[in-house]
Phi, psi and omega in degrees: 000135178293152178295142174284151174293149181269152350283156172219165185239149172238125177247128176241117178244118184238125179249197181288154174056039176064025174274159176158183179226148167235119183239138169249128186230131170243125180254122177249118182279154178294171183302328181260009179113188183286177175297149181302129177080005180229157174226168176304318181294320181292326176295315180294320179299319179294317179298317178298319179296321179294320179292323181296321178073181183274335185288334180079013182260010178247127178265120183242129174241141179237127179234134177254131177250128178211162176250129176237151178237151175230147177259111177260100181266000000 
């Protein structure tokens, strides 16, 4: 699989009896920015909450992958 563009997110949702989902998500914002009242983080938080559900028996982890550079002068 080709590398996803950065930044991207990995969501792992694990339930009972080895059930679950593994998702890789890349969010690309529009030219003028994200949707009004939302951010990439708020979208990911909502998705994690939906996967977690009301019962509390699903363990959800969210990891953000990005590349950063530093200038060491």
